[in-house]
C-alpha positions in Angstrom: -2.9 -18.9 53.0 -1.0 -15.6 52.6 0.9 -17.1 49.6 -2.4 -18.0 48.0 -3.7 -14.5 48.4 -0.5 -13.1 47.0 -0.7 -15.4 44.1 -4.3 -14.4 43.5 -3.4 -10.7 43.6 -0.6 -11.3 41.1 -2.9 -13.1 38.7 -5.6 -10.4 39.1 -3.1 -7.6 38.5 -1.9 -9.3 35.3 -5.5 -9.7 34.1 -6.3 -6.1 34.9 -3.2 -4.9 33.0 -4.4 -6.8 30.0 -7.9 -5.3 30.4 -6.4 -1.8 30.5 -4.3 -2.4 27.4 -7.3 -3.9 25.5 -9.4 -0.8 26.5 -6.7 1.6 25.1 -6.6 -0.4 21.9 -10.4 -0.3 21.6 -10.3 3.5 22.1 -7.9 3.9 19.2 -10.2 1.9 17.0 -13.2 4.0 18.1 -11.2 7.2 17.4 -10.4 6.1 13.8 -14.0 5.0 13.2 -15.3 8.3 14.4 -12.8 10.2 12.4 -13.7 8.3 9.2 -17.4 9.0 9.9 -16.6 12.7 10.5 -14.9 13.0 7.1 -17.8 11.3 5.4 -20.3 13.5 7.2 -18.3 16.6 6.2 -18.5 15.5 2.5 -22.3 15.0 2.8 -22.7 18.4 4.5 -20.8 20.2 1.8 -22.5 18.3 -1.0 -26.1 18.3 0.1 -26.4 21.4 2.4 -23.9 23.6 0.6 -21.9 24.3 3.7 -18.4 25.6 3.4 -15.6 23.3 4.5 -14.8 25.3 7.7 -18.5 25.3 8.6 -18.6 21.5 8.0 -15.6 21.1 10.2 -17.2 23.2 12.9 -20.1 20.8 13.0 -17.7 17.9 13.8 -16.5 19.5 17.0 -19.3 17.7 19.0 -18.0 14.2 18.2 -17.1 12.1 21.2 -13.8 10.7 20.0 -12.4 13.1 17.4 -14.1 16.3 18.3 -11.0 17.8 19.8 -9.2 17.5 16.5 -11.8 19.5 14.7 -11.9 22.0 17.6 -8.1 22.6 17.2 -8.5 23.0 13.4 -11.3 25.5 13.8 -9.4 27.5 16.5 -6.4 27.7 14.2 -8.5 28.8 11.3 -10.3 31.4 13.4 -7.0 32.8 14.5 -6.1 33.5 10.9 -4.2 30.5 9.8 -5.0 28.8 6.5 -7.2 25.7 6.8 -4.5 23.4 5.5 -2.0 24.8 8.0 -4.5 24.5 10.9 -5.2 20.9 9.8 -1.4 20.0 9.7 -0.9 21.5 13.2 -3.9 19.7 14.6 -2.9 16.2 13.4 0.7 16.5 14.6 0.3 14.3 17.7 -1.7 11.4 16.1 -0.4 7.9 15.4 1.8 7.8 12.4 -0.5 5.7 10.2 -3.5 7.9 10.9 -1.4 11.0 10.5 -0.1 9.7 7.1 -3.7 9.3 5.8 -4.8 12.7 7.1 -1.7 14.5 5.8 -2.5 13.2 2.3 -5.8 15.1 2.2 -5.7 18.1 0.0 -7.7 21.1 1.1 -7.4 23.0 -2.2 -9.3 22.7 -5.4 -12.9 22.9 -6.5 -15.8 21.5 -4.6 -15.8 18.1 -6.3 -12.1 17.6 -5.6 -12.6 18.4 -1.9 -15.5 16.0 -1.7 -13.4 13.3 -3.3 -10.6 13.9 -0.9 -12.9 13.7 2.1 -14.4 10.4 0.9 -11.0 9.0 0.0 -9.7 9.9 3.4 -12.7 8.2 5.1 -12.1 5.0 3.1 -8.4 5.0 3.9 -9.2 5.4 7.6 -11.6 2.5 7.5 -9.0 0.3 5.8 -6.5 1.4 8.5 -9.0 0.6 11.2 -9.7 -2.9 9.7 -6.0 -3.6 9.6 -5.5 -2.5 13.2 -8.4 -4.5 14.3 -6.9 -7.7 12.9 -3.5 -7.0 14.3 -5.0 -6.2 17.7 -7.1 -9.3 17.7 -4.0 -11.5 17.2 -2.0 -9.4 19.8 -4.7 -9.8 22.4 -4.4 -13.6 22.3 -0.6 -13.4 22.8 -0.8 -10.8 25.5 -3.5 -12.6 27.4 -1.6 -15.9 27.2 1.6 -14.1 28.3 -0.1 -12.4 31.3 -1.7 -15.6 32.4 1.5 -17.6 32.0 3.5 -15.0 34.0 0.8 -14.8 36.7 0.7 -18.6 37.0 4.5 -18.8 37.1 4.7 -16.3 39.9 1.9 -18.3 41.7 4.0 -21.5 41.4 7.1 -19.7 42.7 5.2 -18.3 45.7 3.6 -21.6 46.6 
């Protein structure tokens, strides 16, 4: 009886570990989607309402997933750093692929160039998100199979 309970706990722990890992992967995807939408919204705000880029960034601070990034950029800008410098400091801790896309954005030029950069960045992030989603989908199957196999193996060894 005790061995059966132990085996059940091992199996449950492996499934909970998979669930936690899947949740973290989903959060990464949501972050990228939110960031892409933020860049797109910034382009719309600059184009249609005439906001300046710093003001458009300030509007993005309320976002659930990526609002902290825009808060860090705005704080750096308010402390006297250039917008591009604040942006580079804020994106420093991001995943390398997302960081690569965001580093490529140019914060200089006329209004049309800036709008193009924002929209290009949003598209690149959505492409990155789609690639990650596909990779994560295939990894989930392998991780779940591995966790179940390990859990079942330990159950067999205990019984």
